[in-house]
N, C-alpha and C positions, 0 to 999 in steps of 0.2 A: 448353448454357451458360445460366446464370441471369444476368439483368441488372437492376440497380437503379442509380438515380442515385448514391446514397450507401449504403455498407454500414458499419455500426457493429459492432465486435466487442466484446461485453460489454454486459450489461444491468443494471449497478448504477446508482448515482445519476448518474455522469458519462454513461454510455451512454444512459440514458432521457431525461435532461435535454437531451442533444445531439439525440436523435431528435425530441423535441417541437419544438425550434427548426427543425431542417432540414426537417421534414415540412410546414412551412407552405407550401412551394412545390415540394418535390422528392419523388420516390418513394424511400422510405427502407426499408432492411432492417436489422434488429437481429438479430445472430447470437450465441447464448449457449450455453455448455456445460450450463447448468442452467436451470430455469424462472426468469424474471426476478425474481419475488418471493423466490427462494432465493439471490439474489446476495449476496456477502459484505458489501456495504454495510449490509445488515440486521443485522449483528452489532455495529455501532457502538452504544454504549449512552448515553454521558454527556451529549452535547449538540452543538450547532452554534454557533460563535462569531459574535457581532455586537455592535457598540457601540450597542445600543439605549438603554442608560442607564436601564433600568426599575427598578433597585434603588438605584443611586447614579450620579451624573453620570459620563459616559464619552465618549470621542471616537474617531474613526478613527485619529487620530495616536497615541493611547495604545495602541490595538490594534496598530498598525503597529510601534511601538517594541518592545512585548512580543514580537511575532513575530520581529523581527530579532534582538533580544537572545537569545531562546529558541533561534534557529537558529545561535547563535555567530557572527553577522555574515557567514555564507556565503550568505545570501539575496540574490536580485536585487531590490533595493529598488524599482525601477520597477514590477515585477510585483506586489510586496507592496502597494504603495500602491493600485493599482487594485483589487486583490482585497479589501482591508479596506474600501475605500470602497463596494464593491458589496454588502457583507454585510447591512446593514439592509434594503435593497430585496429581497434574496433571501429573507430571513426572512418578510417580509410577503407575497411572492408564493407561497411555500410554504404559508403559512397560508390564503391565498385559494384555493389548489388543494385544500385539504381536510386539510392536515396538522394534527393536533390537538396543540397544545403545552400543557404544564402552565401553570397560571395563578397570579398573585398574588391575594390576597384582593380587590383592586379590579378584577380582570379583565384585567390586562396579562399579556403573555407573561412567565413566570417565568424568572429568570436565576440560575445558581449559580456559585460560585467554581470555578476549575479551575487546575491546575498551570501556573505560569509567567505567568499572566494577573494583572495588577495590579488588575483590577476584575472583578466578577461579570458575565461576558458569555456564559456558556454557556446558550443557549436549549434547553430540553429537553422531552421527552415521557417523564416518569418516568425510567426507565433503559432505554428502548426507542426512542431517538431515531432511529437509522438505520432501524429497522423502520418507524416511523411515516412518515418521509419517503419511503422506498422504495415503500411501498404507495400513498401519495398520488400519486407520479409514475406508478406502474403503472396506477392508475385513469385518469389523464389520457391515458396511452398507449392504453389500451383505448377511450377516448372518441374518440381520433383514429385508430382502427384502419384506416380506409379508406386512409390514405396511408402507413401503417407496416406492414410485414410482419415478424413475429417468427419467427425460426427457433430453436425451442427444442431443446436437446440436439443441437446441431451443434458440430463441433470445427474450429477454424481451424488449418491446417497451415503455410501460407506466404503471403508477399506476392508479387504479380506486378509486377515492376519492368521498365520499358522506358526505359533512359537515366536521365533525372532525373525520371521520372514514375511514380507508382504507379497501376496500372490495374485492380486487383482483388485477390482472394484465392483460394486453393485451400482447400476445406473438405470435411468429410465429415459425412454424416448418421449420428450414432451409432446410431440405431435400425436402419438398414438396412445400414450399412457402405459406402454408395455415395459415391464421391469426385466432387465437383462443382467447377466453376469459377464464381465469381461475378465478373462484369465490372462495374466501377463507375467513375464519373467521379471519385469520391473515396472514400477509406477512412479511418475513424476508429478508432483503438485506444483502448478503455476497459477494458483487460483486467486491471486490478488489480495487486497486488503479488506477492511471491514468498517469503513467510514460511515456506512448507512445506519450504524447504531446511534448516530448523532442527528439532531434536528437540522442543524446547518452544516452541510457537507458538500464538498466538491466531487464526491465519489459517485460513480454511476450506480444505477439501481441494482446492478448485479453484484456489487461489493458487499456481500452479506455473510462473510465468515464461514462459508460452507467447507472450505478446505481445512482451515485451522481447527474447526470443531470436529470434523471427521477424524483428524489425527488425534485430537485430545480424547475423543471417546474410545480410542483403542489403547490408551495408556501413555501416549506420547506427551511430554510436558510442553507448555508454551513459554517461550523465553521473552522476557522484558515486555509483557503486554501493556504495562502501564504507560509506556512511552508512545503517545499518540500525538502526531504533529498537527497543529492548527496553522493553516496558511493565512498570512495576514490579509490577503485580498480576495475574499469571496464577495460576490455581488450581494448587496444588502437584501436580507430576507430570503434570498435564493440559494446562497452558498456556491453558486456556479463560479468556477475559477476565472479570475481576471489576472492574467499571468504576471509573475514576478518580472518578466521581461519588460513590463512597463516601467518598473523602478530601475531595471538595468539600463534602460534607454534614457533615464533621467527624470522620471515622474516624481512628484513630491507627495508626502503625506501631510495633511492639514487637519487639525482638530476644529471644533465648532467655532473657535475664536480666530480661525485662519492662521494658526501658528504651526510652523514645522517643528512638531514636538519631539522628533527623534533625537535632537541635540541634547535633550535631557536624559536620554536612555543609552545611546550609543554614539557619542559625539564624533568618533573617528570614522565610523561607517555610515552613520545617518540611516537613510532608507535601505541601505544595502547591508545591514546587520543580518545575522542568521534569523531564520523564520520564527523560532521560538521567542527570541528577544523582541522582534517587531510585533508579533501577535500580543505579547504581554503588555507592551507599550500601548498599543491601541486599546486593549481591554481596560488598562489602567486609566486612560483618558476618558473612556466611555463611563467607567464606574465612578470617576470623579465629577461627572456631570458636564464634561467638555466634548460630548458627542455633537454631531451636526444637528441643529434644530431640536436638541433634547432627545434625539433618537439613539438607538444602539449602533451607531455607525460613525465613521470618520470619512474624510474625503481623500480620494486619489486624484491628484491634479496633473493633467497632461497637456492642456492647450498650449503651454509655452514650448512644447516639442515641435509644434508646427504640423500642418496638415500633411505635407509630403512625407515626413519621417513616420508619422503614424500610419499612413496608408501603405508605406513600403514595409515597415517592420512589425506593425501591430494591427493588421487588418481584421483578424478574427475577433480579437477582444473588443475592438471598436464595434463590430457588428453585434456581439453579445450584449453590450451596453444598450444599443439601440433596440434590440429585440426584446430584452427582458426588463429593462428599466425605462425605455423611451428616452435615453440620454445619449447624446453624441459626445464622446470624449475629446473630439477635436475642438469643441466650443465650450464644454462644461465639465466640471469635476464629477467623478463617479463616486457614489456612496458605497463603501465597502465595510466588511466586518470580518473578524477571524472565522475561518471555516475548517471543520475537521477534514484533514487532507490525506495523511499518510500514517501507516503503521510501522514504526521502527521495529517492533517485536514480531514474533510469529513462531513458526515451527523451527526448533533448533536444528541447524545443519553445520557440518564442518566446511572448510573452505573448498571442498570438492563436491559440495551439495548433497552428501549422504546425510539422511536424517539421523540424529543422535538422540539417545534416551536419557543421558545424564551428564554430569560435570566431567566424568571420565572419558566421554566420547564414545560410549558403547553404541554401535550402529544398529539400526533396524535394516536388515538385509533386504535389498530390492525396493527400497523406498527412498526417494530423492525429492528435493524441493528447491525452487528458485524463484526470484522475483519478490514481490511485496509480501507474499504469504510466508516466506522463509526468513529466518534470522541468522545470517552468517555474521551479523553485527559489524558490517562496514560503516553503519550509520550511528552506532552508539545510542546516545540519548536524544539526538536531534539530527535529522538528515539535512544536508545542504541542498538547495535547489540545483537541478541538472544532474545530481548524482543518482537519481532513481532510474532514469532511462539507461544510464551506464550500468547500474546494478543489474537490471533486467537482462540486458544483452550479454554482459560479461558472464554472469552466473547462469544464464540460459544456455550459453555455449558450453560452459563448464559442466553443467548437469548433463548435457548431451554427450560429452566426452566420457563422463563417469559412468553413465548408464550403458554406453556402448561397450566399455571395458568390462562392466559387471555382467551384462546379459549375453555377451558373445559366448556361444557354446554352452550356455546354461540350459537345463531342462525346466519345464513348467513345474510349479509346485502343486500340491494337493488342494483341490477346491471342491467343497460339497455344494454343488449348484443349488439343489433344492433347499437346503438349510439357509444359505445366504439370501436367496430370493424371499423365502418365507419371512425372515426378519424384517425386510423392507416392506413387504406386502402387509404385514401386521401393523406397521406404522401408518400406512395409508388407511387401512381399515379402521384403526383407532380414531383417526381424524374424521373419516366419513361417518362413523357411528356416534360421534359426540352429539348429544342432544342439548347442546349448550345454549346459553343466552348471551354470552359475551361476544363483543365485536372484535375481531382480530385487528381491524383498522384502529380502533381505540387503544388497544394494547400496544400496537406499534407506535402510535403517536405519544403515548404516555412514557414508553421506553426512551424515545428520542428526546423528549422534554427533560426527563430526569438526568439523562446522561449529559445533556448540554448544560444544564444549570448546576449540577452537583459533581460532575466529573469532567469538566471542560478545561478551559485555559488555566483557571485557578482552582485549587482543591484544598480541603482541610478535613480533619478527622470527622467532625460533626456532619458535614455535607456527605462525605463518602459513606458513613454508616447509614444515613437516611437513604442514600442511593441504593445501597446493597439491600436494605429491607424492602424498598419499593420494588426492586427487580425480582426479589423472591415472591412478593405478592403478585407481580405480573406473571410469573411462571405458574402460579396456582390458577390465575385467571385464564391463562393460555390453555389449560386443560379443559376449560369450560367454554371454549370458543365454538362459534356456530359457522359451519361451512355452508355456502349457498349453492355451489356447483358440485354435483356428485357424479358428473360425467367423466369419461376417460380421455376424450379427444381434446387435445390442446387446452387442458384445464390449468390455466395459469394460476388460478386461485390456490390450488393445492400446493403448488411449488412455492408460492409466496408464504404460505403458512409454514412450510418446512424451513424456509429461509428465516422467518421470524423466530422460530424455535432456536435456530443457530445463533441469531443475533442476541437473543435474551441471555443465552449461555455465555456468549463472548463478552457481553456487557458486564456480567457479574465477574468474569475473570479479570477484566480491565480494572474494575473498581476495587476488587480485593487486592490486586497487586499494587494499586495506587495507595491503598490504606497501609499496606505493609512497608512501602518505601518512605521512611520518615526523613525526607530531605527534599531539596529542590535541585534538579539536574536536567539540563536539556529541556525537552518538551513537557517534563513532569514538574509542575510547580505547586508546592505546598505552602500556603500562606502561614500555616502554623509551624512549618520547618523551612524557613526561607533560605537557609544556607545549604550548600553542598556539603555532604558529610562523607569524606573519603575513608575515614577510619571504619565506619560501620557499613557503608553502602557502595564502596567501589567494587561492585560485583554485579553479575547478571542475576536477575531473579528467574527461577524456573518453577512454574506453577503446575502442579500435578493434581489430577482428580483422585478422589478416594471416596469410599462409602460414607465417611464422616465429614465430607466437605473438602475444600481445597487445601493442599499442603504446599507451602512455598519453601523451596530449597535454593541454594545459590551455586553459581558457577564463576570461577575466576575470570577476570578480564586479562586478555593477552596484551602485555605492554612490551614493546621491543625498542623502537627508536626514540620515542618522545615521552619523557617523564611527565607525570600529572602536575599541572600548574594551574594557577588561578585563571579563569576564563574572562577576559575583558575585551571590549571593543571600543 
């Protein structure tokens, strides 16, 4: 049995920032499916939000209001306030850690406009901001390597729970196939989102709901899973992110007729309206037959920005257009479409990152979560661009402080190593022994198709019921799948099968929660309930597992400074 004071699952921004904090006094392990610098945080492009006021006067109050309005008033405002107040300090700390930000002519950190923000507050490193921050944190982790052990290419299977306490995790070494138990005084999940359940997604292949489903399977509810954000600019048919920074720099959205259609949807903000509004506008144009050349895409037009500005501010996305579509945005418009991008919901946590079990805030001792897998609900029903990197760093640090306080001086809990290993080994054996005829690849593709078409940008009762029925059929087919590689050494197929099992489960949770919420709010848009219904649905949904299926309860929204008003742009 392996032992560490703290084990952190995930090595993106939240995981690494948490490790830096906790390792000041404790023995810390970071376990990751991929090498840390390959974590999905590195795919974030446009910026990280903070009210520095470097280009025009700004304040944390304005940042807070923009965030709450952007989230369609479902955000917990006590958490939002602390989060936006921390932002300027976080930026300067990252700078001092070695993160290289783009600069204004007088040497200040440059800030650009972003959707839903009333002021330019996106601090950026060209269009590679997540990459720059991720590498700065990784360097700091290497510097502190004596107190942090990184388990690269290890897979987390399950949590070890004893009553109301989490005592560790069951994991396996992907390289050797060996199953191990890690006993810890505290566990922190920083496992990211679950966008891979959709056909068109900007998410990395590792974003497969492993963390949220591991929590769900031990009785922890999932909060607001119906709120999935679709980013307006995924490369056509690829889903690869083409940064909102392009629109922040002044790019236009054009339909098949060459019209700047956003004036019909958000006249005051145009292309810089919040992502949910822009994605719905694009999908509405496509559904009305005004896509480009009759296809399911619209155009993002950049040539008027000029070659020099594109090469200075948007070099990476220009290269993505060339590599994946053969189109250079300096000379030609880029075909884009809405792409599944971010999970507003996740494992419920309080503002100190303790995992909670109910609306009353009952804690699961020794279990914490931060980043996209967690729902502290600073984003409410829709996240504003550049607020996710801030979320990961602010709450990664906070989780580290909380775990340090919790685990300091604590003893290890009870763990039955043999019993915990056996449960996971039986899962492996079950898959290996299946004499099935079904293709896991086909099951995965069918899941992605039905989620995209029936639980995507627009939803309704009929579509969602078909989606749920289809997902249940896919779960039956999943048990008849055929594995082709029965070896132990670096058997990536077996882990992909386990990930698929998690994604099928997560898809059903999303669809059931979407069916329950009979209103349109933020990223959740019901065509059969097009209005927001504050009387019935101004609350968080909490989805629990039970022997008879899912049970959905509610949790009140924390409203402090800003009363709920109509959301218009």
